[in-house]
C-alpha positions as CSV (number, residue, x, y, z in Angstrom):
1,M,16.7,-40.4,4.1
2,N,18.0,-43.4,2.3
3,T,14.4,-44.7,1.9
4,F,13.4,-41.5,0.2
5,L,16.3,-41.6,-2.2
6,N,15.5,-45.2,-3.1
7,F,11.9,-44.3,-3.8
8,E,13.1,-41.5,-6.1
9,L,15.3,-43.8,-8.0
10,I,12.6,-46.4,-8.4
11,L,10.2,-43.7,-9.6
12,Y,12.8,-42.4,-12.1
13,D,13.4,-45.9,-13.4
14,L,9.6,-46.4,-13.9
15,L,9.3,-43.1,-15.7
16,L,12.3,-43.9,-17.9
17,E,10.8,-47.3,-18.7
18,Q,7.5,-45.7,-19.5
19,L,9.1,-43.1,-21.7
20,C,11.1,-45.8,-23.6
21,F,7.9,-47.8,-24.1
22,M,6.1,-44.8,-25.5
23,M,9.0,-44.0,-27.8
24,Y,9.0,-47.6,-29.0
25,V,5.2,-47.5,-29.6
26,A,5.6,-44.3,-31.6
27,F,8.4,-45.8,-33.6
28,V,6.5,-49.0,-34.4
29,Y,3.5,-46.9,-35.4
30,A,5.6,-44.7,-37.7
31,C,7.1,-47.9,-39.3
32,L,3.6,-49.3,-39.9
33,V,2.4,-46.0,-41.4
34,F,5.5,-45.9,-43.6
35,M,5.0,-49.6,-44.7
36,H,1.3,-48.8,-45.4
37,I,2.4,-45.9,-47.6
38,L,4.9,-48.1,-49.4
39,L,2.4,-50.9,-49.9
40,H,-0.4,-48.6,-51.0
41,N,1.3,-45.9,-53.1
42,N,-0.1,-45.4,-56.6
43,L,3.3,-44.2,-57.9
44,L,5.0,-47.3,-56.6
45,D,2.4,-49.6,-58.0
46,S,2.5,-47.8,-61.3
47,N,6.3,-48.1,-61.6
48,R,6.2,-51.7,-60.5
49,A,3.5,-52.4,-63.2
50,A,5.9,-51.0,-65.8
51,A,8.8,-53.1,-64.4
52,F,6.7,-56.3,-64.5
53,L,5.6,-55.4,-68.1
54,Q,9.3,-55.2,-69.1
55,L,9.8,-58.6,-67.6
56,V,6.8,-60.0,-69.4
57,K,5.1,-60.9,-66.1
58,L,1.8,-59.7,-67.5
59,N,-0.6,-61.0,-64.8
60,K,1.5,-59.3,-62.0
61,A,1.8,-56.1,-64.1
62,L,-2.0,-56.0,-64.7
63,A,-2.7,-56.5,-60.9
64,D,-0.4,-53.6,-60.1
65,A,-2.0,-51.4,-62.8
66,E,-5.5,-52.2,-61.3
67,T,-4.2,-51.4,-57.8
68,T,-2.9,-48.1,-59.1
69,I,-6.3,-47.2,-60.5
70,T,-8.0,-48.2,-57.2
71,L,-5.7,-46.0,-55.2
72,N,-6.1,-43.0,-57.5
73,P,-9.0,-43.4,-60.0
74,K,-8.5,-40.0,-61.6
75,W,-4.8,-40.5,-62.4
76,E,-4.3,-41.3,-66.1
77,K,-1.1,-43.2,-65.5
78,G,-2.9,-46.1,-64.0
79,Y,-5.1,-46.5,-67.0
80,F,-2.1,-46.1,-69.2
81,R,-0.3,-48.9,-67.4
82,K,-3.4,-51.1,-67.7
83,G,-3.7,-50.4,-71.4
84,S,-0.1,-51.2,-72.0
85,V,-0.4,-54.5,-70.3
86,L,-3.6,-55.4,-72.2
87,E,-1.9,-54.4,-75.4
88,A,0.9,-56.9,-74.6
89,M,-1.8,-59.5,-73.9
90,E,-3.3,-58.7,-77.4
91,Q,-6.6,-57.8,-75.7
92,Y,-6.9,-54.8,-77.9
93,D,-10.5,-53.8,-77.3
94,D,-10.0,-53.7,-73.5
95,A,-6.7,-51.9,-74.1
96,L,-8.4,-49.2,-76.2
97,A,-11.0,-48.7,-73.4
98,A,-8.2,-48.2,-70.9
99,F,-6.4,-45.7,-73.1
100,H,-9.5,-43.8,-73.8
101,T,-10.2,-43.4,-70.1
102,A,-6.6,-42.2,-69.6
103,L,-7.2,-39.6,-72.3
104,Q,-10.3,-38.4,-70.5
105,Y,-8.1,-37.5,-67.5
106,N,-5.3,-36.1,-69.6
107,P,-6.6,-34.9,-72.9
108,Q,-3.3,-33.3,-73.9
109,S,-1.3,-36.5,-73.7
110,T,0.3,-37.2,-77.1
111,E,1.6,-40.5,-75.8
112,V,-1.9,-41.8,-75.1
113,S,-3.1,-40.5,-78.4
114,R,-0.4,-42.4,-80.2
115,K,-1.2,-45.5,-78.3
116,I,-4.8,-45.3,-79.3
117,K,-3.9,-44.9,-82.9
118,R,-1.5,-47.8,-82.8
119,I,-3.8,-50.2,-81.0
120,S,-6.7,-49.3,-83.3
121,Q,-4.6,-50.5,-86.2
122,L,-3.5,-53.6,-84.3
123,A,-7.1,-54.4,-83.5
124,K,-8.0,-54.0,-87.1
125,E,-5.2,-56.3,-88.3
126,K,-6.0,-58.9,-85.6
127,K,-9.6,-58.9,-86.7
128,L,-8.6,-59.4,-90.4
129,A,-6.2,-62.2,-89.5
130,Q,-9.0,-63.9,-87.6
131,E,-11.3,-63.5,-90.5
132,V,-8.7,-64.9,-92.9
133,E,-8.1,-67.9,-90.6
134,S,-11.8,-68.5,-90.3
135,M,-12.2,-68.5,-94.1
136,R,-9.3,-70.8,-94.5
137,S,-10.7,-73.2,-91.9
138,N,-14.3,-73.2,-92.8
139,V,-14.4,-74.1,-96.5
140,N,-18.0,-74.4,-97.8
141,M,-18.3,-74.6,-101.6
142,A,-22.0,-75.8,-101.5
143,K,-23.2,-72.3,-100.6
144,H,-21.9,-71.0,-104.0
145,L,-23.6,-73.7,-106.0
146,D,-27.3,-73.1,-105.3
147,A,-27.9,-72.2,-109.0
148,L,-26.3,-75.4,-110.0
149,K,-28.7,-77.4,-107.9
150,S,-31.6,-75.8,-109.8
151,E,-30.0,-76.7,-113.1
152,L,-29.4,-80.3,-112.1
153,S,-32.9,-80.6,-110.9
154,E,-34.2,-79.1,-114.2
155,K,-32.1,-81.4,-116.3
156,L,-32.1,-84.6,-114.3
157,G,-35.4,-84.5,-112.3
158,P,-35.8,-85.7,-108.7
159,K,-33.0,-85.1,-106.2
160,E,-32.0,-88.8,-106.0
161,R,-30.9,-88.7,-109.6
162,W,-28.4,-85.9,-109.1
163,E,-27.6,-85.8,-105.4
164,D,-24.4,-88.0,-105.7
165,V,-23.2,-85.8,-108.7
166,F,-23.6,-82.6,-106.7
167,S,-21.9,-84.1,-103.6
168,F,-19.0,-85.3,-105.9
169,L,-18.5,-81.8,-107.2
170,V,-18.6,-80.2,-103.8
171,E,-16.2,-82.7,-102.3
172,T,-13.7,-82.2,-105.2
173,M,-13.9,-78.4,-105.0
174,E,-13.4,-78.4,-101.2
175,A,-10.5,-80.8,-101.3
176,A,-8.8,-78.7,-103.9
177,V,-9.3,-75.5,-101.8
178,K,-7.9,-77.1,-98.7
179,S,-4.9,-78.5,-100.5
180,W,-4.2,-75.1,-102.1
181,H,-4.4,-73.4,-98.6
182,E,-1.7,-75.9,-97.4
183,T,0.7,-75.8,-100.3
184,S,-0.4,-73.1,-102.8
185,K,-0.3,-75.6,-105.6
186,L,-2.3,-78.5,-107.1
187,D,-1.4,-81.5,-109.1
188,P,-3.4,-81.4,-112.4
189,R,-6.0,-84.2,-112.2
190,V,-9.3,-85.3,-113.4
191,Y,-11.6,-86.9,-110.8
192,F,-14.3,-89.3,-112.1
193,L,-17.6,-90.3,-110.5
194,L,-17.6,-94.0,-111.4
195,D,-20.8,-96.0,-111.7
196,K,-20.2,-98.5,-108.9
197,E,-22.5,-101.1,-110.4
198,K,-21.0,-101.0,-113.9
199,A,-17.4,-99.8,-113.6
200,Q,-14.5,-102.3,-113.3
201,T,-13.0,-100.6,-110.3
202,D,-9.9,-102.8,-110.4
203,K,-9.2,-101.4,-113.9
204,Y,-10.4,-97.8,-113.7
205,A,-9.4,-95.5,-110.8
206,P,-11.4,-92.5,-109.8
207,I,-8.4,-90.2,-110.2
208,V,-6.3,-89.6,-113.3
209,N,-3.1,-87.6,-113.2
210,I,-2.6,-85.4,-116.3
211,D,0.8,-83.8,-115.6
212,K,1.7,-83.3,-119.3
213,A,-1.7,-82.3,-120.6
214,F,-1.1,-78.5,-120.8
215,E,2.4,-78.4,-122.1
216,S,1.4,-78.0,-125.8
217,P,-1.5,-78.3,-128.3
218,D,-0.3,-81.9,-129.1
219,T,-0.2,-83.1,-125.5
220,H,-3.5,-81.4,-124.8
221,S,-5.2,-83.1,-127.7
222,S,-3.8,-86.5,-126.8
223,C,-4.8,-86.2,-123.2
224,F,-8.3,-85.0,-124.1
225,S,-8.8,-88.0,-126.4
226,F,-7.7,-90.4,-123.6
227,L,-9.9,-88.8,-121.0
228,R,-13.0,-89.0,-123.3
229,Q,-12.5,-92.7,-123.9
230,Y,-11.7,-93.2,-120.2
231,A,-15.0,-91.6,-119.2
232,E,-16.9,-93.9,-121.5
233,D,-15.1,-97.1,-120.7
234,S,-15.3,-96.5,-116.9
235,F,-19.1,-95.8,-117.0
236,S,-18.5,-92.5,-115.2
237,K,-21.5,-90.3,-114.3
238,A,-19.4,-87.1,-114.1
239,A,-15.9,-85.8,-114.1
240,C,-14.1,-82.8,-112.6
241,L,-10.9,-81.3,-113.8
242,V,-8.7,-79.5,-111.3
243,V,-5.7,-77.5,-112.6
244,S,-3.7,-74.5,-111.4
245,K,-3.5,-71.5,-113.8
246,S,0.3,-71.3,-113.4
247,I,1.1,-74.6,-115.1
248,I,-1.0,-74.1,-118.2
249,S,1.1,-73.3,-121.2
250,Y,-1.8,-74.3,-123.5
251,P,-4.6,-73.3,-123.7
252,Q,-4.1,-70.0,-121.9
253,V,-7.8,-69.2,-121.7
254,W,-7.2,-66.0,-119.8
255,K,-5.6,-64.3,-122.9
256,G,-8.6,-64.3,-125.2
257,Q,-10.0,-61.2,-127.0
258,G,-13.5,-60.0,-127.7
259,S,-16.1,-62.4,-126.3
260,R,-13.3,-64.5,-124.9
261,K,-11.7,-61.6,-123.0
262,W,-10.7,-62.5,-119.4
263,R,-12.5,-60.3,-116.9
264,H,-11.2,-61.8,-113.6
265,G,-8.0,-60.0,-112.9
266,Q,-4.4,-61.3,-112.8
267,H,-4.7,-63.3,-109.6
268,D,-3.1,-66.7,-109.3
269,G,-5.5,-69.6,-108.7
270,F,-6.9,-72.7,-110.3
271,F,-9.7,-73.9,-112.5
272,I,-12.5,-76.4,-111.7
273,Q,-14.2,-77.8,-114.8
274,F,-17.2,-80.0,-114.2
275,E,-18.3,-82.4,-116.9
276,S,-21.3,-84.6,-117.3
277,S,-23.6,-85.7,-120.2
278,S,-26.2,-83.2,-119.3
279,L,-24.3,-80.2,-117.8
280,R,-20.9,-78.5,-118.1
281,K,-19.6,-75.8,-115.8
282,L,-16.4,-74.0,-115.3
283,W,-15.1,-71.9,-112.3
284,F,-11.9,-70.0,-111.6
285,I,-10.9,-69.8,-107.9
286,P,-8.6,-66.9,-107.4
287,S,-5.9,-67.0,-104.7
288,T,-4.5,-64.0,-102.7
289,N,-2.1,-63.6,-99.9
290,E,-3.6,-62.1,-96.7
291,K,-1.6,-61.5,-93.6
292,G,1.0,-64.0,-94.8
293,Q,-1.6,-66.7,-95.4
294,T,-2.7,-68.1,-98.8
295,L,-6.5,-67.6,-99.1
296,C,-8.8,-68.9,-101.8
297,R,-11.5,-66.4,-102.7
298,D,-15.0,-67.2,-103.8
299,P,-15.3,-69.3,-107.0
300,E,-16.0,-67.2,-110.1
301,A,-18.2,-68.8,-112.7
302,L,-16.9,-68.6,-116.2
303,D,-18.5,-69.0,-119.6
304,I,-17.4,-72.5,-120.5
305,S,-17.9,-71.9,-124.2
306,A,-15.4,-69.1,-124.1
307,H,-12.9,-70.4,-121.5
308,E,-13.1,-74.2,-121.5
309,V,-9.8,-75.8,-120.3
310,L,-10.8,-79.2,-121.9
311,P,-13.3,-79.9,-124.6
312,R,-16.5,-81.8,-123.7
313,L,-15.7,-85.3,-122.2
314,F,-19.2,-86.8,-122.3
315,K,-21.6,-87.2,-125.1
316,E,-24.4,-84.6,-124.7
317,K,-27.7,-86.0,-123.3
318,L,-31.0,-84.1,-123.5
319,A,-32.9,-83.3,-120.3
320,T,-35.2,-86.1,-119.0
321,S,-38.7,-85.6,-117.7
């Protein structure tokens, strides 16, 4: 009798233990399923992506947005999150692609439509800013002077006779543009290409400052006379005047009438006047403000007979054969 009762108790304990084990397994399984749902829930990932975006943890936000799309490729919110993160990264083209995909899955979303409109404008502005910076950084005046090369060749003959003159002009123009980009102003100067074999370089410098030259007709005349004599005494091959429009009180060559009428707008900028015995040229380089940056536009050739800033510095020489 006692033996039978003991057996029943043992069996009961075994069954109870088995039941507890099965309940434990079921509980663990349920926990694992719940954790799986938490870890792989598109709504959770979407919300977490938004939270990371607010914290400016953009790489984590992008990863969650990508996971959201993977879990539910047809849910527009995943693409919206991705587009928002890419917008913050200033990857506007990729952001637009994400928002356009979001719009495919929810064509009625005004929020997505607004995003597309906004980012299209941002992309346009970014492209313009990049173009402005590229133009500011890559100054190349030689490409605007092909016609001048032909004139120099016609008047002076073989390239070796005028190559140094052309290089002198290009370097002077480019230095002026770069300086203007940095400070939006230029000191009025005349640059001289000295004959190295003849010039007394200890007496004659290649740069002459002319701060007072454009204050009045008297200072202008006095400066011109000095520069003409300087060009002769220094055995210069060529000279190049650089002066900003804003400092010229006289002569204001942009206020002429008739054949001297100014046809180049009201932009700020500066003049480049090239002088040599065989050729004279004049350009105005207008300046604008683009995206908060000072930008020199392409040089505009002027009729030097109508708009000369200084009279001829060198005695005219006929073309050589």
